[in-house]
RODO-2510 file (C-alpha; in nm, 4 decimals, decimal comma):
residues 389
     n   res          X          Y          Z
     1     m    16,4621    14,2442    -2,7902
     2     e    16,2874    14,5805    -2,8092
     3     r    16,6081    14,7489    -2,6912
     4     a    16,8064    14,5539    -2,9509
     5     s    16,5621    14,6613    -3,2194
     6     a    16,6084    15,0227    -3,1148
     7     h    16,9879    15,0265    -3,1105
     8     l    17,1518    14,7321    -3,2901
     9     l    17,2045    14,7196    -3,6632
    10     q    16,9358    14,4862    -3,7941
    11     n    17,1740    14,2773    -4,0023
    12     y    17,1104    13,9385    -3,8388
    13     r    16,8107    13,7095    -3,8800
    14     q    16,7891    13,6505    -3,5063
    15     q    16,5747    13,3936    -3,3320
    16     p    16,3613    13,5428    -3,0480
    17     v    16,5743    13,4164    -2,7591
    18     v    16,7917    13,6250    -2,5257
    19     v    17,0541    13,3776    -2,4053
    20     e    17,1992    13,4493    -2,0615
    21     r    17,4134    13,1517    -1,9604
    22     g    17,5248    12,8078    -2,0716
    23     l    17,6864    12,4883    -1,9515
    24     g    17,7853    12,1926    -2,1668
    25     a    17,5248    12,1376    -2,4373
    26     r    17,2588    12,3568    -2,2746
    27     v    17,1834    12,7278    -2,2515
    28     w    16,9253    12,9257    -2,0561
    29     d    16,7458    13,2427    -2,1578
    30     v    16,6788    13,5456    -1,9374
    31     d    16,3465    13,3936    -1,8313
    32     g    16,5142    13,0752    -1,7128
    33     k    16,3965    12,8494    -1,9985
    34     s    16,6435    12,5734    -2,0864
    35     y    16,7399    12,4863    -2,4439
    36     l    16,9392    12,1953    -2,5781
    37     d    17,2037    12,3648    -2,7936
    38     l    17,2752    12,1414    -3,0938
    39     l    17,4131    12,4347    -3,2908
    40     g    17,7077    12,5099    -3,0620
    41     g    17,7583    12,8666    -3,1743
    42     i    17,7587    12,7301    -3,5328
    43     a    18,0343    12,4729    -3,4807
    44     t    18,2205    12,7053    -3,2436
    45     c    18,1764    12,5754    -2,8875
    46     a    18,3216    12,2320    -2,9659
    47     l    18,3802    12,1512    -2,5987
    48     g    18,0463    12,2931    -2,4905
    49     h    17,9662    12,6092    -2,3017
    50     c    18,1917    12,7082    -2,0120
    51     h    18,4144    12,4022    -2,0285
    52     p    18,5806    12,4001    -1,6836
    53     e    18,9391    12,3579    -1,8089
    54     v    18,9039    12,6396    -2,0618
    55     v    18,7362    12,8653    -1,8041
    56     a    19,0089    12,8030    -1,5456
    57     a    19,2889    12,8728    -1,7922
    58     v    19,1334    13,1961    -1,9181
    59     k    19,0657    13,3173    -1,5636
    60     a    19,4263    13,2520    -1,4667
    61     q    19,5555    13,4342    -1,7745
    62     a    19,3229    13,7282    -1,7095
    63     d    19,4887    13,7754    -1,3736
    64     k    19,8329    13,7891    -1,5404
    65     l    19,7988    13,9809    -1,8695
    66     w    19,5205    14,0405    -2,1224
    67     h    19,6986    14,1884    -2,4185
    68     i    20,0432    14,2660    -2,5502
    69     s    20,1222    14,3954    -2,8977
    70     n    20,2412    14,1516    -3,1602
    71     v    20,5662    14,3470    -3,1753
    72     f    20,6476    14,1387    -2,8652
    73     y    20,6479    13,7607    -2,8127
    74     s    20,3946    13,5822    -2,5921
    75     l    20,4083    13,2231    -2,4706
    76     p    20,0417    13,1261    -2,5281
    77     q    20,0712    13,2244    -2,8949
    78     i    20,4016    13,0415    -2,9426
    79     e    20,2659    12,7266    -2,7764
    80     l    19,9532    12,7344    -2,9925
    81     a    20,1585    12,7722    -3,3106
    82     e    20,3671    12,4703    -3,2089
    83     k    20,0553    12,2584    -3,1538
    84     l    19,8817    12,3583    -3,4773
    85     t    20,1826    12,3143    -3,7007
    86     s    20,2635    11,9782    -3,5431
    87     a    19,9107    11,8484    -3,5985
    88     s    19,8623    11,9902    -3,9488
    89     g    20,1923    11,9111    -4,1191
    90     l    20,2246    12,2790    -4,2103
    91     e    20,5147    12,4752    -4,0674
    92     r    20,4050    12,8371    -4,0175
    93     a    20,1143    12,9995    -3,8331
    94     f    19,9600    13,3468    -3,8458
    95     f    19,6909    13,4461    -3,5940
    96     c    19,3974    13,6780    -3,6455
    97     n    19,0458    13,7132    -3,5010
    98     s    18,7993    13,5412    -3,7353
    99     g    18,7506    13,3055    -4,0259
   100     a    18,7107    13,5895    -4,2731
   101     e    19,0441    13,7349    -4,1631
   102     a    19,2082    13,3939    -4,1920
   103     n    19,0799    13,3639    -4,5483
   104     e    19,2001    13,7163    -4,6256
   105     a    19,5446    13,5996    -4,5150
   106     l    19,5165    13,3054    -4,7561
   107     f    19,4342    13,5382    -5,0462
   108     k    19,7183    13,7768    -4,9677
   109     l    19,9565    13,4840    -4,9311
   110     a    19,8586    13,3443    -5,2717
   111     r    19,9119    13,6774    -5,4471
   112     k    20,2407    13,7491    -5,2726
   113     v    20,3794    13,4020    -5,3449
   114     s    20,2978    13,4453    -5,7144
   115     k    20,4841    13,7766    -5,7212
   116     d    20,7837    13,6289    -5,5403
   117     r    20,7946    13,3373    -5,7844
   118     g    20,8175    13,5784    -6,0756
   119     h    20,4540    13,5567    -6,1885
   120     p    20,3095    13,9053    -6,1244
   121     g    20,0153    13,8329    -6,3534
   122     r    19,8951    13,5417    -6,1417
   123     f    19,6420    13,6741    -5,8947
   124     e    19,3119    13,4983    -5,9618
   125     i    19,1689    13,2399    -5,7239
   126     i    18,9291    12,9689    -5,8365
   127     c    18,6405    12,9290    -5,5905
   128     f    18,3268    12,7173    -5,5936
   129     e    17,9591    12,7781    -5,6430
   130     n    17,7583    12,7599    -5,3205
   131     s    18,0702    12,8277    -5,1090
   132     f    18,1020    13,0660    -4,8138
   133     h    18,4277    13,2288    -4,7054
   134     g    18,3325    13,5353    -4,4986
   135     r    18,1847    13,8851    -4,4923
   136     t    18,4710    14,1166    -4,5893
   137     l    18,4658    14,2448    -4,9464
   138     a    18,7309    13,9985    -5,0635
   139     t    18,5773    13,6986    -4,8869
   140     v    18,2311    13,7947    -5,0128
   141     a    18,3764    13,8028    -5,3647
   142     a    18,5191    13,4539    -5,3057
   143     t    18,1841    13,3290    -5,1738
   144     g    17,9871    13,1483    -5,4415
   145     q    17,6396    13,2617    -5,3358
   146     p    17,5051    13,5672    -5,5247
   147     k    17,2725    13,6628    -5,2380
   148     y    17,5785    13,7731    -5,0374
   149     h    17,7008    13,9892    -5,3268
   150     q    17,3857    14,1942    -5,3726
   151     g    17,4288    14,5623    -5,2973
   152     f    17,8056    14,5479    -5,2530
   153     e    17,9057    14,5600    -5,6181
   154     p    18,1522    14,6134    -5,7709
   155     l    18,3260    14,3374    -5,5811
   156     p    18,7048    14,3001    -5,5805
   157     s    18,8264    14,1243    -5,8939
   158     g    19,0280    13,8060    -5,9075
   159     f    18,7713    13,5463    -5,7945
   160     l    18,5819    13,3104    -6,0254
   161     h    18,3460    13,0260    -5,9465
   162     v    18,2994    12,6763    -6,0843
   163     p    18,0673    12,3899    -5,9823
   164     y    18,1629    12,2203    -5,6545
   165     g    18,3057    11,8740    -5,7040
   166     d    18,3818    11,9187    -6,0767
   167     l    18,7552    11,8687    -6,1420
   168     e    18,7236    11,9248    -6,5156
   169     a    18,5510    12,2574    -6,4528
   170     v    18,8446    12,3590    -6,2350
   171     r    19,0923    12,2601    -6,5059
   172     g    18,8914    12,4500    -6,7654
   173     a    18,8919    12,7650    -6,5534
   174     v    19,2704    12,7785    -6,5119
   175     t    19,4419    13,0542    -6,7110
   176     a    19,7759    13,2322    -6,7039
   177     k    19,6240    13,4522    -6,4314
   178     t    19,5398    13,1688    -6,1895
   179     a    19,7311    13,1593    -5,8612
   180     a    19,5312    12,9238    -5,6382
   181     v    19,2192    12,7224    -5,5674
   182     i    19,0227    12,7590    -5,2423
   183     v    18,7812    12,4892    -5,1285
   184     e    18,5746    12,3851    -4,8268
   185     p    18,5892    12,0098    -4,7487
   186     i    18,2231    12,0475    -4,6538
   187     q    18,0224    12,3475    -4,7688
   188     g    17,8758    12,4394    -4,4302
   189     e    17,6816    12,7577    -4,4982
   190     g    17,5940    12,6207    -4,8411
   191     g    17,3777    12,3443    -4,6943
   192     v    17,6308    12,1033    -4,5328
   193     k    17,7383    11,9512    -4,8655
   194     v    18,0321    11,7107    -4,8536
   195     a    18,3000    11,7111    -5,1232
   196     p    18,2608    11,4076    -5,3519
   197     a    18,4940    11,1140    -5,2920
   198     g    18,8330    11,1791    -5,4503
   199     f    18,7673    11,5478    -5,5144
   200     l    19,0186    11,6926    -5,2678
   201     k    19,2852    11,4437    -5,3769
   202     g    19,2110    11,5340    -5,7387
   203     l    19,2468    11,9039    -5,6597
   204     r    19,5829    11,8365    -5,4942
   205     s    19,7086    11,6560    -5,8049
   206     l    19,5724    11,9228    -6,0377
   207     c    19,7325    12,2059    -5,8395
   208     d    20,0647    12,0200    -5,8381
   209     e    20,0434    11,9643    -6,2109
   210     l    19,9649    12,3284    -6,2945
   211     g    20,1746    12,5003    -6,0278
   212     l    19,8813    12,6368    -5,8258
   213     l    19,8375    12,6690    -5,4507
   214     l    19,5702    12,4556    -5,2856
   215     l    19,4010    12,6558    -5,0085
   216     i    19,1540    12,4796    -4,7797
   217     d    18,8942    12,6654    -4,5736
   218     e    18,8714    12,4676    -4,2486
   219     v    18,6897    12,7410    -4,0553
   220     q    18,3835    12,5248    -3,9912
   221     t    18,5271    12,1760    -4,0446
   222     g    18,8567    12,2063    -3,8555
   223     m    18,9339    12,1346    -3,4903
   224     g    18,7963    11,7810    -3,4871
   225     r    18,4486    11,8607    -3,6159
   226     t    18,4483    11,5779    -3,8734
   227     g    18,6289    11,3184    -3,6599
   228     e    18,9794    11,4133    -3,7740
   229     i    19,1644    11,7201    -3,6454
   230     f    19,1334    11,8747    -3,9925
   231     a    18,8852    11,7580    -4,2545
   232     y    19,1451    11,7452    -4,5339
   233     q    19,3125    11,4610    -4,3442
   234     h    19,0270    11,2285    -4,4461
   235     a    19,1546    11,2640    -4,8035
   236     g    19,5153    11,1870    -4,7155
   237     i    19,6509    11,5090    -4,8647
   238     l    19,8515    11,8079    -4,7463
   239     p    19,7287    12,1497    -4,8643
   240     d    19,9584    12,4463    -4,9174
   241     a    19,7710    12,6561    -4,6610
   242     i    19,4532    12,6437    -4,4532
   243     s    19,2299    12,8793    -4,2593
   244     l    19,0909    12,8099    -3,9098
   245     a    18,8596    12,9888    -3,6655
   246     k    18,5264    12,9013    -3,4971
   247     a    18,6108    12,6115    -3,2597
   248     l    18,9782    12,7122    -3,2322
   249     g    18,9072    12,9234    -2,9200
   250     n    18,5930    12,7338    -2,8117
   251     g    18,4005    13,0586    -2,8485
   252     l    18,6690    13,3191    -2,7876
   253     p    18,7491    13,5092    -3,1088
   254     i    19,0607    13,3727    -3,2754
   255     g    19,1467    13,2673    -3,6296
   256     a    19,4590    13,1231    -3,7873
   257     m    19,6249    13,0759    -4,1238
   258     l    19,8693    12,7852    -4,1478
   259     c    20,1020    12,7403    -4,4448
   260     r    20,4076    12,5587    -4,5742
   261     e    20,7503    12,6883    -4,4780
   262     e    20,8416    12,7996    -4,8291
   263     l    20,5224    13,0010    -4,8693
   264     g    20,5527    13,1631    -4,5288
   265     k    20,8727    13,3307    -4,6401
   266     s    20,6680    13,5556    -4,8696
   267     l    20,4920    13,7296    -4,5785
   268     k    20,7935    13,9143    -4,4449
   269     s    20,7987    14,1693    -4,1615
   270     g    20,5401    14,4398    -4,2215
   271     s    20,3573    14,2558    -4,5013
   272     h    20,0587    14,1498    -4,2919
   273     g    19,9389    14,1848    -3,9335
   274     s    19,6608    14,2072    -3,6773
   275     t    19,6402    14,4144    -3,3589
   276     f    19,4447    14,1552    -3,1627
   277     g    19,5424    13,8425    -3,3564
   278     g    19,6464    13,5638    -3,1204
   279     n    19,5836    13,7761    -2,8136
   280     l    19,6636    13,6203    -2,4785
   281     l    19,3126    13,5288    -2,3625
   282     a    19,2038    13,3768    -2,6930
   283     a    19,5335    13,1937    -2,7430
   284     t    19,5117    13,0539    -2,3894
   285     a    19,1607    12,9227    -2,4553
   286     a    19,2734    12,7763    -2,7865
   287     n    19,5698    12,5986    -2,6277
   288     v    19,3451    12,4181    -2,3816
   289     a    19,0735    12,3453    -2,6372
   290     f    19,3193    12,2085    -2,8920
   291     s    19,4994    11,9950    -2,6343
   292     i    19,1689    11,8253    -2,5532
   293     i    19,0387    11,7996    -2,9099
   294     r    19,3556    11,6474    -3,0565
   295     q    19,3407    11,3493    -2,8174
   296     p    19,2574    11,0255    -3,0028
   297     e    18,9768    10,9511    -2,7577
   298     t    18,8129    11,2885    -2,8326
   299     l    18,8217    11,2291    -3,2073
   300     a    18,6898    10,8755    -3,1608
   301     m    18,4076    11,0200    -2,9513
   302     v    18,3181    11,2645    -3,2297
   303     r    18,3041    10,9814    -3,4823
   304     a    18,0915    10,7593    -3,2573
   305     k    17,8461    11,0327    -3,1583
   306     g    17,8306    11,1525    -3,5163
   307     e    17,7371    10,8043    -3,6345
   308     h    17,4697    10,7885    -3,3628
   309     l    17,3275    11,1240    -3,4748
   310     f    17,3309    11,0326    -3,8444
   311     q    17,1608    10,6988    -3,7865
   312     a    16,8827    10,8712    -3,5917
   313     a    16,8412    11,1364    -3,8608
   314     r    16,8261    10,8781    -4,1402
   315     k    16,5559    10,6875    -3,9523
   316     l    16,3549    11,0100    -3,9339
   317     q    16,4112    11,0671    -4,3050
   318     a    16,2749    10,7191    -4,3747
   319     r    15,9674    10,7926    -4,1613
   320     y    15,9061    11,1341    -4,3186
   321     p    16,0285    11,0991    -4,6794
   322     e    15,7919    11,3693    -4,8019
   323     r    15,9376    11,6215    -4,5545
   324     a    16,3053    11,5247    -4,5161
   325     s    16,4782    11,4730    -4,8515
   326     a    16,8468    11,4375    -4,7542
   327     v    17,0845    11,3891    -4,4615
   328     r    17,4397    11,5160    -4,5219
   329     g    17,7635    11,5843    -4,3357
   330     r    18,0366    11,4120    -4,1418
   331     g    18,1243    11,3656    -3,7757
   332     l    17,9258    11,6136    -3,5658
   333     l    17,8378    11,8433    -3,8557
   334     m    17,5046    11,7428    -4,0076
   335     g    17,2492    11,9023    -4,2343
   336     v    16,8983    11,7723    -4,2979
   337     e    16,7231    11,9113    -4,6042
   338     v    16,3551    11,9556    -4,5214
   339     v    16,0402    12,1165    -4,6522
   340     d    15,9836    12,4605    -4,4958
   341     a    16,3134    12,4517    -4,3067
   342     a    16,2625    12,7902    -4,1409
   343     a    15,9396    12,6699    -3,9805
   344     v    16,1116    12,3516    -3,8619
   345     v    16,3866    12,5576    -3,6973
   346     n    16,1221    12,7660    -3,5196
   347     r    15,9371    12,4538    -3,4027
   348     c    16,2613    12,3078    -3,2682
   349     r    16,3274    12,6226    -3,0659
   350     e    15,9736    12,6219    -2,9275
   351     g    16,0315    12,2592    -2,8297
   352     g    16,3522    12,3501    -2,6447
   353     m    16,6312    12,2897    -2,8989
   354     l    16,8516    12,5370    -3,0865
   355     v    16,9500    12,4713    -3,4493
   356     n    16,9626    12,6987    -3,7533
   357     l    16,9415    12,7199    -4,1294
   358     a    17,2326    12,6439    -4,3603
   359     g    17,1201    12,7871    -4,6902
   360     e    16,7434    12,8094    -4,7283
   361     k    16,6404    12,4429    -4,7148
   362     t    16,8745    12,2751    -4,4671
   363     v    16,8545    12,2489    -4,0881
   364     r    17,2092    12,2466    -3,9489
   365     f    17,3266    12,0516    -3,6440
   366     a    17,6752    12,1206    -3,4994
   367     p    17,6559    12,0050    -3,1369
   368     p    17,9450    12,0236    -2,8918
   369     f    18,1600    11,7123    -2,8765
   370     t    18,0699    11,6781    -2,5091
   371     v    17,7018    11,6232    -2,5894
   372     t    17,5728    11,2918    -2,4548
   373     t    17,3971    11,0291    -2,6637
   374     e    17,0937    11,0853    -2,4429
   375     e    17,0969    11,4536    -2,5356
   376     l    17,1301    11,3660    -2,9031
   377     d    16,8297    11,1356    -2,8698
   378     e    16,6388    11,4161    -2,6965
   379     g    16,7266    11,6450    -2,9828
   380     m    16,6047    11,3967    -3,2425
   381     r    16,2739    11,3601    -3,0560
   382     i    16,2289    11,7382    -3,0671
   383     f    16,3286    11,7383    -3,4353
   384     e    16,0709    11,4686    -3,5124
   385     q    15,7997    11,6669    -3,3341
   386     a    15,8980    11,9708    -3,5431
   387     l    15,8827    11,7685    -3,8641
   388     s    15,5493    11,6103    -3,7810
   389     a    15,4047    11,9529    -3,6926
***
């Protein structure tokens, strides 16, 4: 940590743990201490650390070829595109390296589609207060949390924010300049806040009525995290385009933008790209991860374990009503709003469990799907000790 302090940019609020290895839902630090990891790389290691099938596939690919430019075809990327489009109902896939890049692709798509449809003045995107879409300048501008804007002004224009869950506010914000709406089914970084019932379906209808694109940020909620492959599927809708990352590669860096066939025609050759997007190692990991996650038994497992976790958390809330004010989320993405959340996170780590803050008041849980119910119970015991302390 002293060496990190001397050489790394101090831009992360890091917990004082140097993690050396992991397996399943556990990690070990350089001193050999074991931690129950109920954060999972922030909803990234959905199949746990060093899942044997993912490890074997990546090792085999590493012996064949690591990287080839996207001016050539590669089978892992093609196979992954087939799987994602089949599962999503969207027809075209673009690969990049992160959630922010996937959202950048959404923004460029929306602007280019407007131009191609003969509406050059339509470029604005309606976003939501308390949202989070990434760390690039454009995705920071789309993020509805002023703390991420500070010091980077002037931000790129074309993004405006309305209250989350308020359909009439969205309608009132639409002008002749509006091209699209972007929404998270669950605001993860904003405190694990779930979209109100009917909100996503209402957005779909509103966008259809007014000729807008509906863009859904599935970076944190996609890949089975909520008990469906994509969280928008709970609402029974089909968006125009979505962004993916985090759990897509089970920890290897890969992002994706999926869109409808008609819209994909707007991003012609040379209009967008990524040197490392969909590279062979990451695409190989994603193929294996997605093949496991999309199985009905995996999704059923997420729903069952999620219900187990939520029931335990609600019992704790009932026991400590003055310290735990809310339990929110879906599937294996849960936030518990508590008094002095930062101290609770620290107490959990000292007790042998890793979680983190979502916002300033919410402790976030995003365990791997392979976590056992016994491990979830262990985690809730540690969480209760942290609350009571």
